[in-house]
C-alpha positions as CSV (number, residue, x, y, z in Angstrom):
1,M,68.5,23.2,-74.8
2,G,69.1,24.3,-78.3
3,F,72.9,24.1,-77.8
4,F,72.8,20.5,-76.7
5,E,70.3,19.6,-79.4
6,S,72.6,21.0,-82.0
7,V,75.6,19.1,-80.5
8,L,73.6,15.9,-80.8
9,A,72.6,16.7,-84.3
10,S,76.2,16.4,-85.3
11,E,77.4,13.9,-82.6
12,P,74.3,11.8,-81.7
13,D,76.2,9.7,-79.2
14,Q,77.8,12.6,-77.3
15,L,77.2,11.4,-73.7
16,D,77.7,14.7,-71.9
17,A,75.2,16.5,-74.2
18,L,72.7,13.7,-73.8
19,L,72.9,13.8,-70.0
20,A,72.7,17.6,-69.9
21,L,69.7,17.6,-72.3
22,G,68.0,14.9,-70.3
23,N,68.3,17.0,-67.2
24,L,67.0,20.1,-68.9
25,Y,64.0,18.2,-70.3
26,S,63.2,16.9,-66.8
27,K,63.6,20.3,-65.3
28,Y,61.2,21.8,-67.8
29,R,58.8,18.9,-67.6
30,L,59.3,17.9,-71.2
31,H,58.8,14.2,-70.2
32,E,58.3,12.8,-73.6
33,K,61.5,14.3,-74.9
34,G,63.2,13.1,-71.7
35,L,62.0,9.6,-72.3
36,E,63.6,9.6,-75.7
37,V,66.9,10.7,-74.2
38,D,66.7,8.0,-71.5
39,K,66.0,5.3,-74.2
40,R,69.0,6.5,-76.1
41,L,71.2,6.3,-73.0
42,V,70.0,2.8,-72.2
43,R,70.7,1.6,-75.8
44,M,74.2,3.2,-75.6
45,H,75.0,1.9,-72.1
46,P,72.8,-1.2,-71.4
47,R,74.7,-2.1,-68.2
48,E,74.3,1.3,-66.5
49,P,71.8,1.1,-63.7
50,L,71.3,4.9,-63.3
51,Y,70.1,5.2,-66.9
52,Y,67.4,2.5,-66.3
53,Y,66.5,4.3,-63.1
54,N,66.0,7.5,-65.1
55,L,64.1,5.6,-67.7
56,A,61.8,4.3,-65.0
57,C,61.2,7.8,-63.8
58,S,60.3,9.1,-67.2
59,H,57.9,6.2,-67.8
60,S,56.3,6.8,-64.4
61,L,55.8,10.5,-65.1
62,L,54.1,9.7,-68.3
63,G,51.8,7.2,-66.6
64,Q,53.4,4.2,-68.3
65,I,53.4,2.1,-65.1
66,D,54.2,-1.4,-66.5
67,T,57.2,-0.1,-68.5
68,A,58.3,1.9,-65.6
69,F,58.4,-1.2,-63.4
70,D,60.3,-3.0,-66.1
71,A,63.0,-0.3,-66.2
72,L,63.1,0.0,-62.4
73,T,63.5,-3.8,-62.1
74,Q,66.4,-3.7,-64.6
75,A,68.0,-0.8,-62.7
76,L,67.9,-2.8,-59.4
77,Q,69.1,-6.0,-61.1
78,L,72.1,-4.1,-62.5
79,G,73.0,-2.8,-59.0
80,Y,71.1,0.4,-58.5
81,D,71.3,0.8,-54.7
82,K,70.3,4.4,-53.8
83,F,67.2,3.2,-52.0
84,E,66.7,6.4,-49.9
85,Q,66.7,8.4,-53.1
86,L,64.4,5.9,-54.8
87,K,61.9,6.1,-51.9
88,A,61.9,9.9,-51.8
89,D,61.8,10.5,-55.6
90,P,58.6,12.2,-56.5
91,D,59.0,11.1,-60.1
92,L,58.1,7.6,-59.0
93,E,54.9,8.5,-57.2
94,N,52.8,6.7,-59.8
95,L,54.7,3.5,-59.0
96,K,54.4,3.9,-55.2
97,K,50.6,3.6,-55.5
98,D,51.0,0.1,-57.0
99,C,51.5,-3.0,-54.8
100,R,54.4,-4.1,-57.0
101,Y,56.5,-1.2,-55.7
102,E,56.9,-2.5,-52.1
103,S,57.4,-6.1,-53.4
104,L,60.2,-4.9,-55.7
105,L,61.9,-3.0,-53.0
106,K,61.7,-5.9,-50.6
107,E,63.1,-8.2,-53.2
108,H,66.2,-6.0,-53.9
109,H,66.7,-4.3,-50.6
110,P,66.1,-6.7,-47.7
111,T,65.6,-5.2,-44.3
112,P,68.1,-6.1,-41.6
113,E,65.5,-8.4,-40.0
114,R,65.1,-10.4,-43.2
115,E,68.9,-10.6,-43.7
116,N,69.4,-12.0,-40.2
117,G,66.2,-14.2,-40.1
């Protein structure tokens, strides 16, 4: 972690270092630090759905449910489409307990019956 943090000290927008550091923070359950990395990535690349997805995960892990839903909604609106990963991701467990979760999935990932009906 120290290496990537030092890279970012001299090159704050170094994408590879940010991504690596975000992964390490997540791996070691440093969720607040991971959240800050996710926020930076979203500011740098506001059209990248994966960064909003990761932001949603960080907010969820910290119990920030409303902001997690906002970020997940943005990810889906921007085209995030890995629904099997989304459904299986333990980082989103806090969202899955909320009735908004199923509604959000239905809105952005219609079932075949809904598409044909």
